[in-house]
C-alpha positions as CSV (number, residue, x, y, z in Angstrom):
1,M,59.2,114.2,73.6
2,M,62.0,113.5,76.0
3,Q,64.5,116.2,74.6
4,Q,61.9,119.0,74.9
5,R,59.9,120.3,78.2
6,E,57.1,122.5,78.3
7,K,57.7,126.1,79.8
8,G,54.8,127.8,78.9
9,N,53.6,127.6,75.2
10,A,57.4,127.2,74.0
11,F,59.6,124.2,74.3
12,R,63.4,124.1,75.0
13,K,66.1,121.2,74.8
14,L,67.3,119.2,77.7
15,L,70.4,120.3,79.2
16,S,73.2,117.7,79.3
17,P,72.7,116.8,82.9
18,E,68.9,116.1,82.0
19,R,69.9,114.4,79.3
20,E,72.6,112.0,81.3
21,Q,69.8,111.4,83.9
22,L,67.5,110.4,81.2
23,I,70.4,107.7,80.3
24,L,71.1,106.1,83.2
25,T,67.2,105.6,83.9
26,A,66.8,104.1,80.2
27,L,69.8,102.0,80.8
28,G,68.1,100.3,83.9
29,N,69.8,97.3,84.7
30,G,70.3,96.2,80.9
31,V,72.7,96.8,77.6
32,R,71.0,100.1,75.7
33,T,72.5,100.7,72.0
34,I,73.3,104.1,71.2
35,T,71.0,104.1,68.6
36,E,68.1,103.1,70.7
37,L,69.4,105.9,73.0
38,A,69.0,108.4,70.4
39,E,66.2,107.5,69.4
40,E,64.3,107.8,72.5
41,L,65.7,110.8,73.6
42,Q,65.3,112.7,70.0
43,V,68.8,113.7,69.7
44,S,72.0,112.8,67.8
45,E,74.1,109.4,67.9
46,A,76.6,112.1,68.1
47,T,75.1,113.8,71.3
48,V,74.9,110.5,73.2
49,R,78.2,109.2,72.6
50,R,79.3,113.1,74.4
51,D,76.5,111.8,77.2
52,L,77.9,108.4,77.5
53,R,81.8,109.2,77.6
54,S,80.9,111.8,80.8
55,L,78.9,109.3,82.4
56,E,81.6,106.6,82.0
57,E,84.2,108.9,83.3
58,R,82.4,109.6,86.4
59,G,82.0,105.8,86.9
60,C,78.0,105.7,86.5
61,A,77.7,103.9,83.1
62,Q,80.4,101.7,81.0
63,R,80.6,101.9,77.2
64,V,80.2,98.5,75.3
65,H,80.7,98.1,71.4
66,G,77.2,99.4,69.9
67,G,75.9,100.8,73.5
68,A,76.5,101.1,77.3
69,I,75.3,99.7,80.5
70,R,74.6,101.3,84.0
71,V,77.4,100.6,86.3
72,D,76.2,100.0,90.0
73,D,78.1,102.1,92.6
74,R,75.9,101.7,95.5
75,R,77.4,98.4,97.1
76,P,79.4,98.6,100.2
77,E,82.4,96.8,100.6
78,P,81.8,93.4,102.2
79,L,84.2,92.8,105.2
80,F,87.1,90.3,104.4
81,H,85.7,87.2,105.7
82,E,82.5,87.7,103.8
83,K,85.0,88.2,100.6
84,T,86.7,84.8,101.1
85,S,83.7,82.7,101.4
86,R,82.2,84.2,98.1
87,R,82.7,82.3,94.7
88,T,85.3,80.1,96.2
89,A,85.8,77.7,93.2
90,E,86.3,80.6,91.0
91,K,89.0,82.2,93.0
92,E,91.1,79.1,93.8
93,R,90.8,78.3,89.7
94,I,91.8,82.3,89.1
95,A,94.9,81.8,91.9
96,E,96.1,78.1,90.1
97,R,96.1,80.0,86.8
98,A,98.1,83.2,88.4
99,L,100.6,80.5,89.8
100,E,101.4,79.5,86.7
101,L,102.7,82.8,85.8
102,I,105.4,82.9,88.7
103,E,108.7,81.7,88.0
104,D,111.4,80.5,90.9
105,G,113.5,83.6,91.7
106,D,110.6,85.8,90.8
107,S,110.3,89.4,93.0
108,I,106.7,89.8,93.4
109,Y,103.8,92.1,94.9
110,L,100.6,91.0,96.6
111,D,97.9,93.3,97.3
112,G,95.4,92.7,99.7
113,G,92.4,90.8,97.4
114,S,90.9,87.1,98.7
115,T,91.8,86.4,95.5
116,V,95.4,87.0,96.1
117,L,95.3,85.2,99.3
118,A,94.0,81.9,97.4
119,L,97.5,82.6,95.4
120,A,99.8,83.3,98.4
121,R,98.9,79.8,100.2
122,R,100.3,78.4,96.7
123,L,103.6,80.2,96.6
124,N,105.1,77.1,98.6
125,N,105.2,76.0,95.1
126,R,107.6,78.1,94.0
127,R,111.6,78.9,95.5
128,Y,113.6,81.6,96.1
129,L,110.7,84.4,95.9
130,T,111.0,87.7,96.9
131,I,107.5,88.8,97.8
132,V,106.5,92.1,98.9
133,T,102.7,92.8,100.3
134,N,100.7,95.4,102.1
135,S,98.5,92.1,103.3
136,L,99.1,91.3,106.7
137,M,96.8,88.1,105.6
138,A,99.2,87.1,103.1
139,A,102.4,88.1,105.0
140,A,100.8,85.7,108.2
141,E,100.8,82.6,105.1
142,L,104.1,83.2,104.1
143,M,105.8,84.2,107.4
144,E,107.3,80.7,107.5
145,S,107.4,79.8,103.9
146,G,111.2,80.2,103.5
147,H,110.9,83.3,101.0
148,R,112.3,86.6,101.4
149,L,109.3,88.5,102.9
150,I,109.2,92.6,102.8
151,L,106.4,94.1,104.5
152,L,105.2,97.5,103.0
153,G,104.3,99.4,105.7
154,G,101.6,101.9,106.1
155,E,98.4,102.6,108.2
156,F,96.4,99.8,108.9
157,R,92.7,99.4,107.3
158,P,90.8,96.5,109.3
159,I,88.5,96.0,106.6
160,S,90.7,94.3,104.3
161,R,93.4,93.5,107.0
162,T,95.8,96.1,105.0
163,L,98.8,98.6,105.2
164,V,97.6,101.5,102.6
165,G,97.9,105.4,102.0
166,P,101.4,107.4,101.7
167,L,102.9,105.9,104.5
168,T,103.3,103.1,102.2
169,A,105.1,105.1,99.5
170,P,108.9,104.9,101.4
171,V,109.2,101.3,100.6
172,G,107.1,101.2,97.6
173,E,109.3,103.8,95.7
174,S,112.4,102.2,96.4
175,I,111.3,98.5,95.2
176,N,111.6,97.0,91.5
177,I,108.6,94.5,91.0
178,A,108.6,92.2,88.1
179,K,105.0,90.9,88.5
180,A,102.6,92.5,90.5
181,F,99.2,90.7,91.7
182,F,96.1,93.1,92.5
183,G,92.6,92.7,93.3
184,T,89.7,94.9,92.9
185,L,86.0,95.7,94.2
186,G,85.1,97.3,90.6
187,L,86.3,97.4,87.0
188,T,84.7,99.0,84.4
189,A,85.9,100.7,80.7
190,A,87.3,103.2,83.4
191,G,89.5,101.1,85.3
192,L,89.5,99.8,88.7
193,S,87.8,101.2,92.1
194,T,87.4,100.4,95.3
195,T,85.8,102.4,98.7
196,D,89.0,103.8,100.3
197,P,91.3,106.8,98.9
198,N,94.1,105.4,100.8
199,E,93.9,101.7,99.7
200,A,93.5,103.3,95.9
201,Y,97.0,105.4,96.5
202,T,98.7,102.2,97.2
203,K,97.2,100.3,94.5
204,M,98.5,103.2,92.2
205,L,102.0,103.4,93.7
206,I,102.7,100.0,93.0
207,M,101.1,99.5,89.5
208,R,103.3,102.2,88.7
209,R,106.6,100.5,89.7
210,A,105.9,96.8,88.7
211,E,107.0,95.6,85.3
212,R,103.9,93.8,85.1
213,S,100.7,94.4,86.8
214,I,98.1,91.0,87.1
215,L,94.7,91.5,88.4
216,L,92.7,88.4,89.8
217,S,89.1,89.1,90.0
218,D,86.2,87.3,89.7
219,S,83.3,88.0,87.5
220,T,81.4,89.7,89.6
221,K,83.3,92.5,90.0
222,F,83.1,93.3,86.4
223,G,80.6,96.3,85.0
224,H,80.6,98.2,88.6
225,A,82.4,101.2,90.1
226,S,83.2,101.7,93.7
227,L,83.8,105.1,95.3
228,V,87.3,105.9,94.3
229,A,89.3,105.1,91.5
230,S,92.2,102.6,91.6
231,G,94.1,102.5,88.6
232,E,93.6,103.1,84.6
233,L,93.4,100.1,82.3
234,S,96.3,101.3,80.7
235,L,98.7,100.2,84.3
236,L,97.2,96.6,83.7
237,N,98.7,94.0,81.6
238,T,96.6,90.9,82.4
239,I,93.4,90.0,84.0
240,I,92.5,86.7,85.2
241,T,89.2,85.8,85.6
242,D,86.5,83.2,85.3
243,Q,84.2,82.0,82.4
244,A,81.4,84.2,83.4
245,A,82.9,88.2,83.1
246,P,80.6,89.9,80.2
247,A,82.0,89.5,77.0
248,E,81.2,92.9,75.8
249,L,83.8,94.2,78.5
250,V,86.5,91.2,77.8
251,T,86.7,92.5,74.4
252,L,86.9,95.9,75.1
253,L,90.0,95.3,77.8
254,R,91.4,93.5,74.8
255,K,91.1,96.2,72.1
256,R,93.3,98.1,75.1
257,Q,96.2,95.4,74.5
258,I,95.0,93.9,78.2
259,E,95.6,90.2,77.9
260,V,92.5,88.4,79.3
261,L,92.9,84.8,80.6
262,T,89.7,82.8,82.0
263,V,89.0,79.8,83.7
């Protein structure tokens, strides 16, 4: 039995770290129900729920209705030009839907994601915007647009071509943003995640300042956690994604009062 281990002629119950490792092994790459896990480990469903809560808080698993899935946190962050060449059709549809949320005269924030860059390229279809951004790629697209453009400042991060870290605070803490658009490397029930602590700092800074935080993410980011938490689900108002987003996580997000738009 999984919940016991031989020690001489005696048996002992597994410690929680041992149970958690066995749960991760059982999850593999698929969904397992709480009942299945409880039977496999020969423990109560309440014990499985506690272990899953611990695993989710550490970004190792994601709870879904009646069960859980394993989170793959080992994926490296691709270079920016690699991001822009992946799932381009989905990103273009997401950006087009995001544009519908922007009205003439809005104050908006643009994060450094490749899908957000696709939105930046559409902003000539709006007038009199105030655009704050930490993305040098977005700034390059918009420098001749006629919109008011404000750069956040901060330390240059080459892999994402963004300005990040505590040096973004003087500008970030002094502005009021109506609608902020973000990308992400990972999205689980625990929230957003990225590979860089400085990038995470700036994302959360702006999320807490914005009246409405909007995530633009294709479905490949769902169910994956990266190294550093970069925003709780409670900070998000809207997520725009494609129709391949996993139904279990979409249901969970909507239960958390997050608007999920699929394109």
